[in-house]
NUROVO-896051 format. One line per field, with one value per atom (N, C-alpha, C, O, CB): x, y, z; atom name; residue in one letter. Coordinates in steps of 0.05 Angstrom, whole numbers. Glycine has a CB too. Example, Ala and Ser with C-alpha at 12.3 -4.5 7.8 and 13.67 -1.06 7.14 Angstrom:
REM NUROVO-896051
east <- 264_246_264_285_226_257_273_258_268_282
north <- -114_-90_-66_-66_-89_-45_-21_1_23_-12
up <- 156_156_156_169_181_142_143_157_161_114
atom <- N_CA_C_O_CB_N_CA_C_O_CB
res <- a_a_a_a_a_s_s_s_s_s
//
This chain:
REM NUROVO-896051
east <- 459_466_446_422_466_457_440_431_446_455_404_394_402_401_364_410_416_391_374_431_388_365_359_337_367_382_378_364_349_405_367_354_324_309_364_315_285_273_248_279_289_277_270_251_295_285_281_252_238_301_243_216_195_175_210_199_180_179_158_186_201_202_188_172_233_194_181_151_136_193_142_113_101_79_107_114_104_102_81_122_121_122_99_84_149_97_75_48_29_77_45_20_13_-11_20_33_27_20_2_50_33_26_-4_-19_45_-10_-39_-58_-79_-42_-52_-70_-72_-95_-58_-51_-52_-69_-86_-25_-64_-79_-108_-124_-68_-116_-144_-159_-183_-146_-144_-157_-162_-178_-139_-147_-151_-141_-149_-179_-123_-114_-94_-86_-102_-86_-67_-83_-102_-53_-74_-87_-84_-62_-74_-105_-106_-88_-76_-136_-85_-70_-46_-43_-87_-31_-9_12_19_3_22_43_71_79_42_85_113_130_126_127_151_171_198_210_173_206_233_255_254_234_276_299_318_318_314_336_357_374_381_373_382_399_428_438_393_442_470_483_471_476_507_524_513_500_555_519_510_533_535_481_548_545_552_568_561_539_543_564_563_515_581_601_602_619_627_583_585_559_555_590_542_517_495_474_524_499_479_467_480_492_442_427_409_392_409_414_400_378_383_420_353_330_320_319_306_314_303_278_278_324_257_233_218_220_214_202_186_156_147_189_142_114_99_111_109_74_59_32_26_56_16_-11_-12_4_-20_-31_-37_-27_-39_-68_-5_6_12_22_30_7_14_40_55_-9_44_70_75_59_68_99_105_113_127_127_104_113_135_132_90_156_179_182_180_204_186_188_214_224_163_225_251_247_232_274_262_262_291_307_243_297_324_322_342_333_297_296_281_278_282_272_259_230_217_272_219_192_176_155_191_187_176_184_207_184_167_174_165_143_160_180_172_171_187_190_153_152_176_181_124_191_214_211_225_241_194_192_171_162_219_162_145_162_179_117_157_171_149_130_188_152_133_146_169_122_131_143_138_153_171_116_108_95_83_90_95_79_61_69_95_36_16_23_27_-15_25_33_25_24_64_20_15_42_42_-6_63_88_104_102_102_121_134_155_169_149_154_172_191_184_157_217_237_239_244_266_235_236_261_270_210_272_295_292_278_319_305_307_333_342_283_345_370_364_353_392_369_366_395_414_351_397_421_418_400_429_435_434_459_480_432_457_477_494_516_463_482_494_497_481_480_517_520_497_485_548_491_471_456_463_451_435_418_394_381_410_387_364_348_359_373_321_303_283_276_288_276_259_235_236_275_213_190_176_178_171_162_149_119_111_160_103_75_68_76_57_53_45_19_1_42_17_-7_-21_-9_1_-48_-63_-84_-86_-77_-99_-119_-140_-152_-129_-147_-169_-160_-177_-186_-137_-127_-96_-81_-142_-89_-61_-57_-75_-46_-32_-26_-18_-16_-5_-14_-3_27_37_-9_41_70_84_75_81_107_124_137_132_147_155_172_191_194_187_204_223_252_259_219_268_297_313_306_303_336_351_381_391_350_394_422_436_425_426_462_479_496_509_496_497_513_536_531_496_560_585_598_610_604_598_611_635_635_592_656_679_675_693_704
north <- 591_564_556_557_543_548_541_511_493_545_507_479_466_479_479_441_427_421_406_401_432_428_398_390_444_383_355_340_321_342_347_336_339_322_347_361_365_348_344_394_338_321_293_281_319_282_256_252_234_251_271_266_268_253_288_285_287_261_252_311_249_221_200_184_212_200_180_184_165_182_209_215_206_195_244_210_202_172_162_212_156_128_116_98_118_127_118_125_109_133_147_154_136_129_182_128_111_83_70_110_73_47_48_29_41_70_72_73_60_98_88_87_60_52_106_45_19_1_-13_7_2_-17_-10_-28_-18_16_24_19_14_54_21_21_-9_-15_39_-27_-55_-62_-82_-61_-45_-49_-71_-78_-25_-83_-106_-130_-138_-111_-143_-165_-190_-197_-172_-201_-223_-246_-260_-234_-251_-272_-261_-268_-291_-244_-231_-251_-267_-208_-250_-268_-260_-238_-267_-279_-272_-264_-271_-297_-248_-241_-253_-245_-210_-272_-286_-270_-261_-315_-266_-249_-267_-292_-236_-252_-266_-282_-272_-247_-306_-323_-317_-316_-353_-312_-307_-325_-331_-277_-334_-331_-350_-370_-337_-342_-358_-355_-334_-349_-377_-404_-407_-392_-423_-428_-435_-459_-477_-442_-459_-480_-494_-511_-469_-486_-499_-515_-523_-477_-519_-536_-523_-535_-563_-499_-486_-463_-444_-475_-465_-445_-429_-439_-459_-403_-384_-371_-356_-362_-376_-362_-340_-342_-382_-317_-294_-287_-288_-270_-280_-270_-251_-252_-294_-234_-215_-225_-236_-186_-219_-226_-206_-197_-256_-199_-183_-195_-216_-156_-183_-193_-211_-209_-206_-230_-246_-275_-294_-246_-279_-305_-319_-307_-304_-346_-362_-377_-385_-381_-383_-397_-394_-384_-428_-403_-406_-433_-446_-386_-443_-469_-465_-448_-484_-480_-477_-500_-523_-473_-494_-516_-513_-491_-515_-536_-537_-555_-574_-548_-548_-564_-567_-548_-552_-591_-596_-589_-582_-626_-591_-587_-561_-555_-612_-545_-521_-525_-505_-509_-549_-555_-569_-560_-572_-592_-608_-599_-605_-636_-586_-576_-595_-607_-547_-598_-614_-596_-578_-637_-602_-587_-596_-620_-592_-577_-586_-577_-587_-577_-557_-546_-527_-515_-534_-523_-500_-483_-493_-509_-457_-438_-424_-414_-417_-424_-411_-388_-383_-432_-375_-354_-326_-308_-358_-322_-296_-281_-293_-298_-255_-237_-223_-216_-217_-220_-207_-178_-163_-210_-170_-142_-135_-152_-138_-108_-98_-89_-81_-74_-89_-82_-106_-128_-66_-104_-129_-138_-123_-123_-166_-179_-196_-210_-195_-195_-211_-238_-239_-196_-259_-287_-300_-293_-302_-321_-334_-363_-373_-325_-378_-408_-417_-406_-422_-437_-449_-477_-494_-450_-482_-509_-520_-506_-507_-545_-561_-580_-597_-575_-578_-596_-613_-605_-581_-637_-658_-660_-670_-685_-651_-655_-630_-612_-675_-629_-606_-605_-626_-608_-581_-579_-553_-536_-602_-550_-525_-532_-552_-515_-512_-515_-489_-467_-520_-493_-471_-472_-494_-471_-449_-446_-429_-410_-435_-434_-416_-420_-441_-422_-400_-399_-396_-384_-376_-406_-400_-392_-406_-425_-371_-363_-377_-381_-332_-385_-400_-382_-371_-426_-380_-364_-381_-405_-341_-371_-387_-394_-415_-372_-379_-384_-392_-393_-360_-397_-404_-400_-398_-388_-398_-394_-376_-373_-421_-365_-347_-361_-385_-328_-347_-356_-360_-350_-336_-376_-380_-354_-337_-401_-352_-328_-330_-349_-326_-310_-312_-336_-345_-285_-345_-367_-356_-338_-386_-366_-359_-384_-404_-344_-384_-407_-402_-379_-416_-424_-423_-449_-470_-421_-444_-467_-475_-458_-460_-500_-511_-526_-544_-527_-521_-534_-545_-530_-515_-571_-584_-600_-611_-602_-601_-618_-647_-663_-607
up <- 393_385_362_366_410_338_316_318_325_290_313_312_286_265_316_287_263_247_257_269_223_207_199_195_182_198_191_214_208_186_238_261_259_269_285_247_245_225_226_238_205_184_195_185_160_214_225_235_227_247_253_264_242_243_286_221_200_184_176_183_179_164_182_172_158_208_225_226_225_254_228_227_202_202_230_180_152_152_143_128_160_159_177_169_168_201_220_207_210_248_194_183_159_156_174_143_122_133_122_104_153_165_175_171_189_187_197_173_174_214_153_129_118_112_107_115_103_120_110_101_146_164_166_170_193_164_165_138_137_173_116_91_81_64_70_93_84_57_46_85_46_19_16_-7_8_37_35_26_39_62_5_-6_14_23_-35_20_39_30_46_42_4_-6_-22_-46_-23_-10_-25_-32_-16_-8_-56_-66_-56_-60_-96_-44_-35_-59_-82_-22_-51_-72_-63_-44_-75_-79_-74_-85_-108_-87_-69_-77_-93_-92_-52_-108_-123_-104_-82_-141_-112_-94_-99_-122_-100_-76_-76_-56_-35_-69_-60_-84_-106_-100_-78_-129_-152_-174_-187_-163_-178_-169_-139_-128_-186_-128_-100_-99_-115_-85_-79_-77_-50_-46_-83_-32_-6_2_25_15_-18_-16_2_6_-5_12_29_12_5_56_8_-9_9_23_-30_9_26_10_-9_37_19_6_23_48_2_10_24_9_-16_25_23_9_28_53_-1_15_29_27_7_16_49_50_68_88_60_62_79_85_74_67_101_105_129_147_81_128_151_146_155_156_131_126_152_171_108_153_177_172_190_185_146_139_109_95_147_101_72_67_83_64_43_33_13_-5_21_14_-4_-22_-13_12_-47_-68_-82_-85_-89_-91_-106_-130_-130_-87_-151_-175_-186_-186_-196_-196_-210_-239_-251_-207_-251_-280_-288_-312_-293_-268_-274_-280_-286_-295_-280_-288_-266_-258_-313_-256_-236_-208_-199_-241_-194_-165_-144_-147_-159_-124_-100_-76_-74_-95_-59_-33_-17_-14_-18_-4_13_42_60_2_47_75_77_57_85_103_111_129_144_127_128_144_160_149_126_186_205_220_215_227_237_253_244_250_254_229_221_243_261_199_242_257_238_217_274_246_228_225_245_238_200_195_166_148_199_163_135_123_99_134_137_127_117_129_148_96_85_107_120_57_108_126_111_92_146_119_105_118_143_104_104_114_103_81_107_117_107_110_128_121_93_96_85_65_82_97_89_77_91_114_52_40_37_32_10_39_36_14_15_61_-8_-30_-29_-19_-56_-40_-38_-64_-64_-32_-86_-111_-128_-124_-126_-145_-163_-183_-189_-179_-193_-213_-210_-194_-211_-226_-225_-209_-212_-253_-190_-173_-176_-176_-143_-178_-179_-154_-145_-205_-146_-121_-126_-141_-99_-112_-112_-85_-72_-135_-77_-49_-53_-73_-30_-35_-34_-5_14_-44_-1_25_32_16_26_58_69_89_107_83_84_102_116_109_86_135_149_131_135_173_111_93_64_47_93_59_32_29_49_11_4_-2_-27_-44_-5_-28_-49_-74_-74_-41_-96_-120_-113_-93_-146_-131_-128_-132_-147_-148_-117_-121_-149_-164_-98_-154_-176_-171_-149_-179_-193_-192_-191_-207_-215_-174_-173_-174_-162_-147_-189_-193_-185_-184_-222_-179_-172_-183_-185_-140_-191_-199_-176_-165_-224_-168_-147_-159_-175_-129_-151_-159_-136_-121_-174_-131_-110_-119_-141_-96_-103_-111_-103_-108_-98
atom <- N_CA_C_O_CB_N_CA_C_O_CB_N_CA_C_O_CB_N_CA_C_O_CB_N_CA_C_O_CB_N_CA_C_O_CB_N_CA_C_O_CB_N_CA_C_O_CB_N_CA_C_O_CB_N_CA_C_O_CB_N_CA_C_O_CB_N_CA_C_O_CB_N_CA_C_O_CB_N_CA_C_O_CB_N_CA_C_O_CB_N_CA_C_O_CB_N_CA_C_O_CB_N_CA_C_O_CB_N_CA_C_O_CB_N_CA_C_O_CB_N_CA_C_O_CB_N_CA_C_O_CB_N_CA_C_O_CB_N_CA_C_O_CB_N_CA_C_O_CB_N_CA_C_O_CB_N_CA_C_O_CB_N_CA_C_O_CB_N_CA_C_O_CB_N_CA_C_O_CB_N_CA_C_O_CB_N_CA_C_O_CB_N_CA_C_O_CB_N_CA_C_O_CB_N_CA_C_O_CB_N_CA_C_O_CB_N_CA_C_O_CB_N_CA_C_O_CB_N_CA_C_O_CB_N_CA_C_O_CB_N_CA_C_O_CB_N_CA_C_O_CB_N_CA_C_O_CB_N_CA_C_O_CB_N_CA_C_O_CB_N_CA_C_O_CB_N_CA_C_O_CB_N_CA_C_O_CB_N_CA_C_O_CB_N_CA_C_O_CB_N_CA_C_O_CB_N_CA_C_O_CB_N_CA_C_O_CB_N_CA_C_O_CB_N_CA_C_O_CB_N_CA_C_O_CB_N_CA_C_O_CB_N_CA_C_O_CB_N_CA_C_O_CB_N_CA_C_O_CB_N_CA_C_O_CB_N_CA_C_O_CB_N_CA_C_O_CB_N_CA_C_O_CB_N_CA_C_O_CB_N_CA_C_O_CB_N_CA_C_O_CB_N_CA_C_O_CB_N_CA_C_O_CB_N_CA_C_O_CB_N_CA_C_O_CB_N_CA_C_O_CB_N_CA_C_O_CB_N_CA_C_O_CB_N_CA_C_O_CB_N_CA_C_O_CB_N_CA_C_O_CB_N_CA_C_O_CB_N_CA_C_O_CB_N_CA_C_O_CB_N_CA_C_O_CB_N_CA_C_O_CB_N_CA_C_O_CB_N_CA_C_O_CB_N_CA_C_O_CB_N_CA_C_O_CB_N_CA_C_O_CB_N_CA_C_O_CB_N_CA_C_O_CB_N_CA_C_O_CB_N_CA_C_O_CB_N_CA_C_O_CB_N_CA_C_O_CB_N_CA_C_O_CB_N_CA_C_O_CB_N_CA_C_O_CB_N_CA_C_O_CB_N_CA_C_O_CB_N_CA_C_O_CB_N_CA_C_O_CB_N_CA_C_O_CB_N_CA_C_O_CB_N_CA_C_O_CB_N_CA_C_O_CB_N_CA_C_O_CB_N_CA_C_O_CB_N_CA_C_O_CB_N_CA_C_O_CB_N_CA_C_O_CB_N_CA_C_O_CB_N_CA_C_O_CB_N_CA_C_O_CB_N_CA_C_O_CB_N_CA_C_O_CB_N_CA_C_O_CB_N_CA_C_O_CB_N_CA_C_O_CB_N_CA_C_O_CB_N_CA_C_O_CB_N_CA_C_O_CB_N_CA_C_O_CB_N_CA_C_O_CB_N_CA_C_O_CB_N_CA_C_O_CB_N_CA_C_O_CB_N_CA_C_O_CB_N_CA_C_O_CB_N_CA_C_O_CB_N_CA_C_O_CB_N_CA_C_O_CB_N_CA_C_O_CB
res <- m_m_m_m_m_r_r_r_r_r_a_a_a_a_a_n_n_n_n_n_k_k_k_k_k_n_n_n_n_n_l_l_l_l_l_l_l_l_l_l_v_v_v_v_v_i_i_i_i_i_p_p_p_p_p_i_i_i_i_i_i_i_i_i_i_v_v_v_v_v_m_m_m_m_m_f_f_f_f_f_i_i_i_i_i_v_v_v_v_v_g_g_g_g_g_m_m_m_m_m_m_m_m_m_m_l_l_l_l_l_v_v_v_v_v_i_i_i_i_i_s_s_s_s_s_l_l_l_l_l_s_s_s_s_s_g_g_g_g_g_d_d_d_d_d_v_v_v_v_v_d_d_d_d_d_e_e_e_e_e_f_f_f_f_f_e_e_e_e_e_t_t_t_t_t_p_p_p_p_p_v_v_v_v_v_l_l_l_l_l_h_h_h_h_h_t_t_t_t_t_i_i_i_i_i_y_y_y_y_y_p_p_p_p_p_n_n_n_n_n_p_p_p_p_p_d_d_d_d_d_t_t_t_t_t_d_d_d_d_d_r_r_r_r_r_y_y_y_y_y_i_i_i_i_i_y_y_y_y_y_l_l_l_l_l_l_l_l_l_l_w_w_w_w_w_n_n_n_n_n_i_i_i_i_i_t_t_t_t_t_g_g_g_g_g_s_s_s_s_s_a_a_a_a_a_i_i_i_i_i_s_s_s_s_s_s_s_s_s_s_d_d_d_d_d_i_i_i_i_i_y_y_y_y_y_r_r_r_r_r_s_s_s_s_s_k_k_k_k_k_d_d_d_d_d_g_g_g_g_g_e_e_e_e_e_d_d_d_d_d_y_y_y_y_y_i_i_i_i_i_y_y_y_y_y_i_i_i_i_i_a_a_a_a_a_s_s_s_s_s_h_h_h_h_h_f_f_f_f_f_g_g_g_g_g_f_f_f_f_f_r_r_r_r_r_r_r_r_r_r_s_s_s_s_s_s_s_s_s_s_m_m_m_m_m_p_p_p_p_p_l_l_l_l_l_l_l_l_l_l_q_q_q_q_q_t_t_t_t_t_y_y_y_y_y_e_e_e_e_e_d_d_d_d_d_t_t_t_t_t_v_v_v_v_v_l_l_l_l_l_f_f_f_f_f_s_s_s_s_s_g_g_g_g_g_n_n_n_n_n_y_y_y_y_y_s_s_s_s_s_y_y_y_y_y_k_k_k_k_k_i_i_i_i_i_k_k_k_k_k_a_a_a_a_a_v_v_v_v_v_y_y_y_y_y_e_e_e_e_e_t_t_t_t_t_g_g_g_g_g_e_e_e_e_e_s_s_s_s_s_d_d_d_d_d_f_f_f_f_f_s_s_s_s_s_n_n_n_n_n_i_i_i_i_i_e_e_e_e_e_s_s_s_s_s_v_v_v_v_v_t_t_t_t_t_v_v_v_v_v_i_i_i_i_i_l_l_l_l_l_d_d_d_d_d
//
């Protein structure tokens, strides 16, 4: 009976990933104030007033602060997002914003840590078209 060679690859990949996680956690190379990465907003344009934000963050963040702008220049704080687990691996975070009017909306995120905060994330924008 021949062993499937593809089945041998899976344990090697798992060992590689676990090894890399160990190296990262032991080396301390994760930036304490790592800047979140905000994903492209879909759908765009949006027609149901619910804007879904997704972003990645690593490190020891305790929350994220979410900011929105109608003009792309003046941002207001709209919410904090909690519920992180401490990890050196990227975590996908989500937030649902509800807007009441048609227009262009821009978003950015800032990670909050016990001893400070990150720079702002990249900016992502969406056009909302409501009937």
